[in-house]
Phi, psi and omega in degrees: 000135179273157181205162174242146181267136174253125183284142171239127188251135174248123181232124178052039176080355179261130180261122179225159181278132176260167173294150181300133174244116188274125175275160176297144185242140169252118177261134174264121188238154176225176184300341181273329188243359190295325182294321178291327179286332176305322184292341183271347191292136176229174180311131177087350181285156183230123175257108181265114183270129177284160175302150178148179180257122182254117192254359185247017176072184180228083181277117181248101184241121177052042180253116189226119169274208177220169184301320183267345181222075177291158171275133181243128175239117190218146170262185178297150180284344182223173178291142358286151187254169168275115187249118175262123184256145182292152175223157184296147169066020177204133175289150191290302172257110185246121187243124180222126175047052182229158185204160177051058179232134174248129178238122184215159170062039176247152168252131181242110185255111183281350181051023177057031173283127180292134172081004178256110183278152179287308178230128179216125168269119194222171178110114179300128180080004180266188184208164174201125182220158183051054175256129176247124176245119191220131175056044173267142170253114183246117183218163178059040173247040182253027181297332175199166179294338179272005175270126194239144175288303179229123186226141170238123179236028172217172178298124186227133177217155179054049172271147170239121180240104195224131168068025181266157175241121179237114186239127170067027179282165170298309171224136184288295177233132179227102192246112187107179183247152186297336181268007178089000174272180177059064184292146173255118194234131169059048182263166173232117183237108189214147172058032175264155169246121176234116188220149169061039175279154174291311179257222181300141159297316177207135169231131169249119191287160171297160184233129172283179172306133187278137170273133185292134173238135182306129179090349181294135182297145186250331182285180177297127184247159175230137171253124182255130179237103189219146170060033175261165172241123181237116182227133172234038182289340182226148171071011182291142174293157180237181177063221182291345179269358181295140182221152171295165172299309182225136174227131171244130179268182185278156172277173178308143184282344176203162180079200181303130179094351184296335180258010177295160184223149164258130172246115190238108188208155176072014183266157174247114177255129185220132162067116170202117186280346189232344181220177179285162176290326182220140173224136182212153172218174177079229188244111178204153171240136186232112187205156179058031179254157169253129175239117179230116176225095176286358186249354183168224191275163182249286189242129183231104179258115191196163173296145175229288170252341168225241179203167173295144182226310180237104191226125175229121182233112184207159177054038174253147170251125186235124176231114186214138178283346175253231180277139177280310184211121175249139179228123180219148169089359178276152177236170180293344180274348183278149174275113192208134177208137171235120184203155171060024175269162172237112189240125178234106187206162177295324175229110194285289182235123180242123179117177182293131189227125161250129179140186188217055179290147168281127179232144174206172181290162178304316182294333182283353181304324181292346177279346185241331190242152190299310186202072190280349190243023180262190180269156175308137186099336176241335181298145185211113180261016178292138182297141170297162185307126177070010178267149174068007178271132176195169182283126181228141174273107186267002183299330183292342185263354196286353175270358184266135180303133176057025182301329187266013174250123183283188183303327179277355185086009181276138181293138178280101175264313172262158185262122176231144169288154177087190192276351184245149181252048180185183177208162181099245181270129178287117182275000189242200184286132172279129185303125186224166177271066177208172178294136178290134176300152178300130181289176182303316179204158173218138176295145177293158175288122183238116173241150181279000000 
């Protein structure tokens, strides 16, 4: 039975009744009573879901915690899990006008119903902010390419999407709306595994001029995408439905958000038979990543709904049987740099280039890297002894979060091209189709 504590205060030896002070409450819920308990949740409360099958979804409507006391909704940390199963005509976790909520340790089974998303912030003109999604297992959401694991279709800011596994969805993460409305602002996306999607592993949509929403951040914001694994080596759509693993669109071209940035680092991008591993426009920095595509192209910087404008690409290792790096749509007025990368591809750099990447043929990768042509879990892009080391001026990178931490999280003391700060024996994780272990350190998300 749940209960709230009422404080009784003793002052100078006199006992008097104080106004009620509500302590945080932990509710124990099961598939029969959880919906009624949702209505009771207040700031700081915790809804602990017991193992079982939950068939009525998780509707979060006008549910608001606070910055210091978020509402937590969690399943068991281990098997058996709390499993939410899809049902017709309703998204499973539906978020409307809610904030400061943490959702963790749930399994979301889509039963391959077309058009039913696992998690969706929805409602035209609505909002959702300070939402944390952590350690969710999202599966069987591949009923169509428009079926999404995690989706935001309203104005969303300060989301944390961390440590989730999304397997075989139509689209893994779809953040923003196709028409440029519903901006996704100031997010942190880290340590997720997104694999075998029909369409994008992740797309963050372009953004029109933003309409003000009360509480929405106004200063320059950054969205950090770090230490994730994105793979489309299997089940990818072809033809007109083909999509990159990850695409980031442009921020508003003027007004609020025009100076926002994507910082994309420490990720493992793997396998895409029909499109590039990454495509970007607008404002982004791409560094300390591994790109491996034995099936085609790696990095494609090009216009999509606008064009690239603020682009920094450095300290990446790229191995691709197609193009290593394509650059289109940049002008001499744009802030743009490509430097200190190690690129091994059939076609290395295509397009106008300022910078000094090391480039060699795809076949030559084995002359520089430990084991570039094996399968995930065995593949190793760590430099061979004394390879890729050279003198580099790193002052230009020092404003970027975690710029001095290589793919393994090791501090860059000596200068190496590519994603690693060493040579010889790889001391870290071999890139695999699993969640990347937490690195040694990561800079906090900092927004103005």
